[in-house]
C-alpha positions as CSV (number, residue, x, y, z in Angstrom):
1,M,-64.2,-138.3,101.6
2,L,-62.9,-141.6,100.2
3,E,-65.5,-144.3,99.9
4,I,-65.4,-148.0,99.2
5,R,-66.6,-147.4,95.6
6,H,-63.6,-145.1,95.0
7,L,-61.2,-147.8,96.2
8,E,-62.9,-150.3,94.0
9,T,-62.6,-148.0,91.0
10,I,-58.9,-147.4,91.5
11,A,-58.2,-151.1,92.1
12,A,-60.2,-152.0,88.9
13,L,-58.2,-149.4,86.9
14,Q,-55.0,-151.0,88.0
15,E,-56.1,-154.5,87.3
16,A,-57.8,-153.8,84.0
17,G,-55.2,-151.5,82.5
18,S,-57.7,-149.2,80.8
19,L,-60.8,-147.1,81.5
20,Q,-62.9,-149.1,79.1
21,E,-62.0,-152.5,80.7
22,A,-62.3,-151.1,84.2
23,A,-65.8,-149.7,83.4
24,E,-66.8,-153.2,82.1
25,R,-65.6,-154.8,85.3
26,L,-67.5,-152.3,87.4
27,H,-70.6,-152.6,85.2
28,V,-70.8,-148.9,84.5
29,T,-70.2,-146.8,81.3
30,Q,-66.8,-145.4,80.5
31,S,-68.2,-141.9,80.7
32,A,-69.7,-142.6,84.2
33,L,-66.4,-144.0,85.4
34,S,-64.4,-141.0,84.0
35,H,-66.9,-138.6,85.8
36,Q,-66.5,-140.5,89.1
37,I,-62.7,-140.2,88.9
38,R,-62.8,-136.5,88.0
39,D,-65.2,-135.9,90.9
40,L,-62.9,-137.7,93.3
41,E,-59.9,-135.7,92.0
42,V,-61.8,-132.5,92.7
43,R,-62.6,-133.7,96.2
44,L,-59.0,-134.7,96.9
45,K,-57.6,-131.6,95.1
46,T,-55.0,-133.7,93.2
47,P,-55.0,-135.7,90.0
48,L,-55.2,-139.5,90.3
49,L,-54.6,-140.3,86.6
50,N,-51.9,-139.2,84.2
51,R,-54.1,-138.8,81.1
52,R,-51.2,-137.9,78.9
53,T,-50.1,-141.5,78.7
54,R,-51.8,-144.2,76.7
55,P,-53.2,-146.0,78.6
56,A,-53.6,-143.6,81.5
57,R,-51.4,-144.3,84.4
58,L,-52.0,-143.7,88.1
59,T,-50.2,-140.7,89.6
60,T,-48.3,-140.8,92.9
61,A,-51.5,-139.8,94.6
62,G,-53.4,-142.5,92.7
63,L,-50.8,-145.1,93.8
64,R,-51.4,-144.0,97.4
65,V,-55.1,-144.6,97.0
66,L,-54.3,-148.0,95.3
67,A,-52.2,-149.0,98.3
68,L,-55.1,-148.2,100.6
69,A,-57.5,-150.2,98.4
70,E,-55.2,-153.2,98.4
71,E,-55.2,-153.1,102.2
72,V,-58.8,-152.3,102.9
73,L,-60.8,-154.2,100.2
74,P,-59.6,-157.7,101.1
75,R,-60.6,-157.0,104.7
76,V,-64.0,-155.6,103.6
77,R,-64.7,-158.7,101.5
78,A,-63.6,-161.1,104.3
79,T,-65.9,-159.3,106.7
80,E,-68.8,-159.5,104.2
81,R,-68.2,-163.3,103.9
82,E,-68.1,-163.6,107.7
83,L,-71.4,-161.7,108.0
84,Q,-73.0,-163.9,105.4
85,K,-71.9,-167.0,107.4
86,L,-73.1,-165.3,110.6
87,A,-76.5,-164.6,109.0
88,A,-76.7,-168.2,107.9
89,G,-76.0,-169.3,111.5
90,R,-72.7,-171.1,110.7
91,T,-70.2,-168.9,112.4
92,G,-70.0,-166.7,115.5
93,R,-68.2,-166.4,118.8
94,L,-68.8,-168.5,121.9
95,H,-66.9,-167.1,124.9
96,L,-68.0,-169.0,128.0
97,A,-67.5,-168.5,131.7
98,I,-68.5,-171.0,134.4
99,E,-69.5,-170.4,138.0
100,C,-69.3,-174.1,138.8
101,H,-66.0,-175.7,139.7
102,S,-67.3,-179.2,139.0
103,C,-68.6,-178.3,135.5
104,F,-65.3,-179.0,133.8
105,Q,-66.1,-182.7,134.1
106,W,-68.8,-182.4,131.4
107,L,-68.1,-179.0,129.8
108,M,-64.7,-179.9,128.3
109,P,-66.1,-183.0,126.4
110,A,-69.1,-180.9,125.3
111,L,-66.8,-178.2,123.9
112,D,-64.7,-180.8,122.1
113,A,-67.8,-182.3,120.5
114,F,-69.2,-178.9,119.5
115,R,-65.9,-177.8,118.0
116,R,-65.9,-180.8,115.7
117,D,-69.3,-179.9,114.3
118,W,-68.9,-176.1,114.3
119,P,-65.3,-175.4,113.5
120,E,-65.9,-171.8,112.4
121,V,-67.3,-170.7,115.8
122,A,-64.6,-169.1,117.9
123,L,-64.4,-170.7,121.4
124,D,-63.0,-169.5,124.6
125,L,-63.5,-170.5,128.2
126,S,-62.8,-168.9,131.5
127,A,-63.7,-169.6,135.2
128,A,-65.9,-166.9,136.6
129,F,-64.7,-167.3,140.2
130,S,-63.0,-163.9,140.6
131,F,-65.4,-161.6,138.7
132,A,-69.1,-161.0,138.2
133,P,-69.8,-162.8,134.9
134,L,-73.4,-161.7,134.2
135,P,-72.6,-158.0,133.8
136,A,-69.8,-159.1,131.5
137,L,-72.3,-161.1,129.5
138,V,-74.6,-158.0,129.2
139,R,-71.6,-155.9,128.0
140,G,-70.8,-158.4,125.3
141,D,-67.5,-159.6,126.9
142,L,-68.9,-163.0,127.3
143,D,-71.5,-165.0,125.3
144,V,-72.5,-167.8,127.7
145,V,-72.4,-168.0,131.5
146,V,-73.0,-171.4,133.1
147,T,-74.7,-170.8,136.4
148,S,-77.1,-172.2,139.0
149,D,-77.9,-168.7,140.3
150,P,-80.0,-166.9,137.8
151,Q,-80.4,-163.2,138.3
152,P,-83.4,-161.2,136.9
153,L,-81.7,-159.2,134.2
154,E,-83.8,-157.9,131.4
155,A,-81.3,-158.5,128.6
156,I,-80.5,-162.1,129.7
157,S,-82.2,-165.4,128.9
158,Y,-81.6,-168.6,130.9
159,L,-81.5,-171.8,128.9
160,P,-81.8,-174.8,131.3
161,L,-79.2,-177.6,131.0
162,F,-80.3,-180.0,133.7
163,R,-81.5,-180.4,137.3
164,Y,-79.2,-181.9,139.9
165,E,-79.4,-182.7,143.6
166,L,-77.0,-180.9,146.0
167,V,-75.9,-183.5,148.5
168,L,-73.6,-183.5,151.6
169,A,-70.4,-185.5,151.3
170,V,-69.3,-187.0,154.6
171,A,-66.6,-189.6,155.6
172,K,-67.7,-193.2,155.6
173,T,-67.0,-193.3,159.4
174,S,-68.9,-190.0,160.2
175,P,-72.0,-190.4,162.4
176,L,-73.9,-188.4,159.8
177,A,-73.4,-191.3,157.4
178,D,-76.0,-193.3,159.5
179,L,-78.8,-190.7,158.8
180,S,-81.2,-191.0,156.0
181,Y,-81.0,-187.3,155.6
182,V,-79.4,-184.4,157.4
183,E,-81.0,-181.2,158.7
184,A,-79.4,-177.8,158.8
185,A,-78.8,-178.2,162.6
186,H,-76.5,-181.2,162.0
187,L,-74.0,-178.9,160.4
188,A,-73.7,-176.5,163.3
189,D,-70.8,-178.5,164.8
190,Q,-69.2,-179.3,161.4
191,V,-66.4,-177.8,159.4
192,L,-67.8,-177.0,156.0
193,I,-65.4,-177.4,153.1
194,T,-66.2,-175.2,150.1
195,Y,-64.8,-173.9,146.9
196,P,-63.3,-170.4,147.1
197,V,-66.6,-168.7,146.2
198,D,-68.5,-165.9,147.9
199,R,-71.0,-167.1,150.4
200,H,-74.0,-165.5,148.6
201,R,-73.2,-167.6,145.5
202,M,-73.1,-171.0,147.3
203,D,-76.3,-173.0,147.3
204,I,-75.5,-174.7,150.6
205,F,-75.9,-171.4,152.4
206,T,-78.6,-169.7,150.3
207,A,-80.9,-172.8,149.9
208,F,-80.2,-174.8,153.1
209,L,-78.3,-173.1,156.0
210,D,-79.4,-169.5,155.8
211,P,-83.1,-170.2,155.8
212,A,-82.6,-172.3,159.0
213,D,-80.4,-169.6,160.5
214,V,-77.6,-172.1,161.0
215,E,-73.8,-171.5,160.8
216,P,-71.2,-174.2,160.5
217,V,-68.5,-174.2,163.2
218,A,-66.0,-173.1,160.5
219,V,-65.6,-172.8,156.7
220,R,-62.5,-174.2,155.0
221,K,-61.8,-173.5,151.3
222,A,-60.2,-175.7,148.7
223,E,-59.8,-175.1,144.9
224,L,-60.2,-178.7,143.5
225,T,-62.9,-181.4,143.9
226,P,-60.3,-184.2,144.5
227,I,-58.8,-182.2,147.3
228,I,-62.2,-181.6,148.9
229,A,-63.0,-185.3,148.6
230,Q,-59.7,-186.2,150.3
231,L,-60.3,-183.7,153.1
232,V,-63.8,-185.1,153.7
233,A,-62.6,-188.7,153.6
234,S,-60.0,-187.9,156.2
235,Q,-62.7,-186.4,158.5
236,R,-61.4,-182.8,158.1
237,G,-65.0,-181.7,157.4
238,V,-68.0,-182.1,155.2
239,A,-68.8,-180.6,151.8
240,A,-72.0,-179.9,149.8
241,L,-71.5,-180.9,146.1
242,P,-73.6,-181.8,143.1
243,N,-74.5,-185.5,143.3
244,W,-72.8,-186.2,139.9
245,A,-69.6,-184.6,141.0
246,L,-69.2,-187.3,143.7
247,T,-69.8,-190.4,141.5
248,E,-66.1,-191.4,141.0
249,Y,-65.4,-190.9,144.7
250,M,-68.4,-193.0,145.7
251,H,-67.0,-195.8,143.5
252,Q,-63.7,-195.6,145.3
253,G,-65.5,-196.1,148.7
254,W,-64.1,-192.9,150.2
255,L,-67.3,-191.1,151.0
256,H,-70.9,-191.3,151.9
257,K,-73.5,-188.8,150.5
258,C,-76.4,-187.5,152.6
259,R,-79.6,-185.9,151.3
260,L,-80.0,-182.3,152.5
261,G,-83.4,-182.3,154.2
262,I,-86.2,-184.8,153.8
263,N,-86.9,-183.7,150.2
264,G,-83.4,-182.9,149.2
265,V,-82.1,-179.6,147.6
266,W,-82.5,-179.6,143.9
267,R,-81.0,-177.0,141.7
268,T,-81.0,-176.2,137.9
269,L,-77.9,-175.5,135.9
270,Y,-78.5,-172.8,133.3
271,A,-76.7,-171.4,130.3
272,A,-77.2,-167.6,130.6
273,V,-77.1,-165.9,127.2
274,R,-78.1,-162.5,125.8
275,S,-81.7,-162.6,124.8
276,E,-80.9,-161.2,121.3
277,D,-78.6,-164.2,120.7
278,A,-80.7,-167.0,122.2
279,D,-82.0,-168.3,118.9
280,A,-78.7,-168.3,117.0
281,D,-78.2,-171.6,115.3
282,Y,-74.7,-172.2,116.7
283,L,-75.8,-171.4,120.2
284,Q,-78.8,-173.7,120.0
285,A,-76.4,-176.4,118.7
286,F,-74.1,-175.9,121.6
287,M,-77.1,-176.3,124.0
288,Q,-78.1,-179.6,122.3
289,T,-74.5,-180.9,122.4
290,A,-74.1,-179.9,126.1
291,R,-77.3,-181.6,127.2
292,K,-76.5,-184.7,125.2
293,V,-73.0,-185.0,126.8
294,C,-74.3,-184.3,130.2
295,F,-77.0,-187.0,130.2
296,K,-74.4,-189.4,128.7
297,T,-71.7,-188.8,131.2
298,L,-73.4,-187.7,134.4
299,S,-75.5,-189.7,136.8
300,G,-78.3,-188.6,139.0
301,I,-79.4,-185.6,136.9
302,K,-82.9,-184.8,135.5
303,V,-84.3,-182.9,132.6
304,A,-85.0,-179.3,133.4
305,D,-88.4,-178.3,132.1
306,S,-88.2,-174.6,131.6
307,A,-86.3,-171.4,132.4
308,P,-86.7,-169.6,135.7
């Protein structure tokens, strides 16, 4: 029964001190304002003004409506301002999840740079290693999912970040280090060290081993890239990683990287977003910032021409 205009009327009455001044503030006639108040009193079945006083004062019921107005109207006005900013593309929410353990290397600097230019966009980041992020994106729980495994979902658009080569990290002393490239069969007697990710979400299986019907002798899991690098360097196994994720370890002389197959295995990293949000100014700005940071800080990556 109560509407925003009723709350605005009661608030104006309290602030102005008289029907005439309140009517002027609300840009209506005093007669129209009086009619509106009487109509509301009929609806609520209680008087809101004590008309015996001069000027008229709010009754106890009127004061209750005033308390509601003082609580609700500031929130309504704040929301209106936020919506105006959102319509202008200056604010929004950017809750990200990543399916790539190595992505922290470039994503954190990208988020820092984006936050400086877009301080009114709410940022949050989570690792999507223990849940399915794309359904969460469709539901609206997330706004961006960084993935190299695009799924054909009608409501999702995939914005390419860059292309990278998946390579095999081996110890400097490994016999595989002498090869110009490795074939899937070369991994049949190797321990494969991977991140703790489901097999069907790992490119080394889906793009290299499974098509050749080859299984490694064992699979060992490790959470962090430095641990994987140390395990490989100590000849505990081999690991398939993005070429750029190995740069610092190559400089340290720990490892050797091998191409997977004669032509290599190239993948594209995407930012998955809801199609309805793909053209939002702040999201496009995030993509530009992320690409700029990636090509500034990562080696061996290429421009990705288009979405899948």
